[in-house]
N, C-alpha and C positions, 0 to 999 in steps of 0.2 A: 738176892743172894748170888755172890759169884759162883760159877760153876765148880770150881775146885773145893769150895766150902760145902756145896750140895752132895758131892760124891764123897769127899774126905779123903784124906791120906793117912789115915789111922792104921797103925801096923807097918807103914813104910818107913824106911830110913833114908834120909837125904843127906847129901854132903854138898856144902856150899863153900867155895874158896873165896878168898878176899871178903870174908864175912864181918870184919871189925867194923866197917862203916860203909856208907854209900849204897850202891846197888846190892852188893853181897849182904849187907845187914838187913835191907828191906826184903830181900828174897828169903833169908833165913827166918825172919819174923813171919812172913806171909805163909811159907810152908809149914811152919810150926802151928800157925793158926788154923791150917787145914787138916791138922792131926798127925803130921809127920814127926818123927824124932829127927832132929837136925843136928848133924855134925858140922859146927861152924869153924872153918879152918882160916887161920890167918897168921902172918908173921908177928902181928902185933897182939901179944898175949893179953895185955890189959884190956884192948878193945873187945876181943871175943869173950873174955871173962865178964866184962860189964854187960855185954849183950845177953849172955846166958842168965846173969843174975836178975836182969830186968824182964826176961821173957822165958816163960816156962816151955819146956820141950827142946831146949837148945842146949847142946854139949859142946863146950869150948875145946879146941884142940890148936895148939901152936905148932905151926909148920913154915919153914922157909921154902917155898916151892922152887926156888933156885937150886936147891940141894935135891936132885933128883933121887939119891938113894933114900932120902928121908920120905919123899913123895911115895915111894914104894912101900913104905910102912903104914901108910894111911889105911883106914878100914876098907875092906873089900866088899863086905855084905851090904851094899849100898843099892837101893832101888831108884833113887832120883839123884842124878848128878848134875850140878850147876857149876860149870866152869867160868868163873867170873874174875878172878884175880888178874890185875894188870898194873902196869906202870908205863910212864912216857918219858921220852927224851926229845927234845926239839933242837935239831940242828941240820944244816945242810949235808947232803950225802957226802961231800968230799971233805967235811969237817966232823963227820960222825964218829964217835969213839967206837972202835970194833969191840971192846970189851962190853961196852953198854948195848950194843946191838946184840950180842950173843946172850947177855943176860935177859933182855926183853924177850927174845925168842924162846929162851929156856923156860921162863916163867909163864909165857902166854900162849905157847904152842907145844913145847915138849912136855911140860907138866900135865896139861890136859890130855895129851896122848897117853902118858903114863897112867893117869887116873881112869881114863876110859878103858884102857887095856886091863887094868886092875879090876874094875868093877863089872865089866861086861859078863864074866863067867857066872857071877851071882845072878845078874838079871836073866840071863839065858836059862839057868837052871829053874828059875821061878816063872819064867814064861812072860815076864812083864818088866819093863824098865823104861825110864825116861832119862835121855841125855839133853840138857839144855845148855847150849854154849852162848855166853853173853859176848857177842861180836860187836859190831859198830857200823855205823854208816861207812866208816872206813874199812870195813870188810867188803864194801861194794864200790867204794869211791876212794880216790887217793887225794891226800893233800901234801903240799910241800912241807919240807922240813921234818917229816914223820916217818922216815924210811922203816925203822924197825917196827913201830907199831902197825903201820899199814901192811907190812910184810906178814907180821904174826896174824892179824885179823883175816887177811886173805887165806893164809894157811889153815886157820881154824875153820873157815867156811868149807874148805875142801875136806878136812878131816870129818866134819859134822856129816857131810854127804856120804862119805864112804861108810861111816857107822850106820847111817840110815839104811843103806842098802844091805849091809851085812846083818843087821839086827832086825830086819822086818819079819823074817820067818820065826823070830824068837819072841815076838811081842815087844820089841824095843824100838822106840822112836828116838830120833836125833834131829834137833832143830837149832837154829840161831835165832837170837833176838838181837836187833841191830839198832840201837838208839844213836841219835845224834848227841850233842853235849847234854850231859846230865849234871844236875847240881850235886857234885860229889867232891871230896878233897883232891882227887886227881885232877878234875877240871879246874879247880881253883888254882892249883899249882900250874896247870897249863897257861892260864891267863897271865900269871907272873912270868912265865918263861917266854911267852909269845910277846908280851909287852917288851921284854929286854931284847929279843931278837929282832923285832921290827922297829923298835925305837919309838914306840907310841904308848899312850896311857892304857892302863887296864880296862877302862870304860870303852875305849876305842877297839880294844881286842875283842870284847864281847860284841860290840855292834858291827865292826867292819870285817872281822875275821871269823868268829865262830857263828854269829847268827846271820852273817851275809848270804849263805846258800840255802837257807831254810825259809819256808813261806810263814810258819808260825814263829813269831819273833820272841821266844822265851826259851830258858833252860828247861829241860825235862826234869820231873821229880823221880827220885829213885823208885818211890812207891808205884809209878806208872809202869815201870819195867817189870817189877815184881808181879803186878797183876797178870802180865803176859805170861810170864814164867808159870804162874799157877794155872793159867788156862791150859798151857801146853802139858801139864801133868793130869788135867782132868779128863773126864769120859768123852768129852766132844773131840779130843785130839787124837783118838786111836788111829786114825788114817791120815794124820798130818805128820809128815816125816821128810827129811831132806830139804826143808824150807828154810827161808830166812824172812823174818818178820820185822819190818822197818817200823820204828817208832822215832821218826826222824823229822817231823814238822814239814814233810814235803820236800826234804832235800834231794832225794833221789827220783823226785818227779821231774826234774830238769832234764 
């Protein structure tokens, strides 16, 4: 039995962003299974409503994280915060649209900051809290043509460490989970974008671009990431903070 199930998160409230599909949906389901009441946040209203319909313990909330004023209206009485929402744009730096760069940083760095800022007082008051940031191998390594995504993930790593240092005396931990390419709609779109950018087939993108730097030649499943998130919310993680946990098939071993 996984550790998070053994301890349980009964009575805890979790908030997961980007919860309509992929990693976010898997995290929401996994935390609900551990007993948490999960606020599943996504711009895709239909996606989170379907998730809530199919899985007990999940409350759907529609929110566009690019609208920071709306982010500030999300629930504050949260014990477990999973910052997961993300988007991607593939282009060379000199051709990267500035408005797209700003949008990606707003959704993937500013919104997590707003959510951490909003939920920490509740965590501090209760003497317990978990912040888990879904970073990426790109939070530790760079790739060409992904200036905004790499910048946002590197910034999220720094934010996570600051929260770890400030939250320690209040019983709050903060960590990053750093997967390589996960089988999600975001990655499927990246395959298409990379094929267009490089002028190669989608199969070649998978083999020559995405899986080239990793030792384990397969995409990661969202449920694998969710298990790591659940572990970081369990009893064995009380002293684990300010760390980054790679699920990258050996990418960063190079």
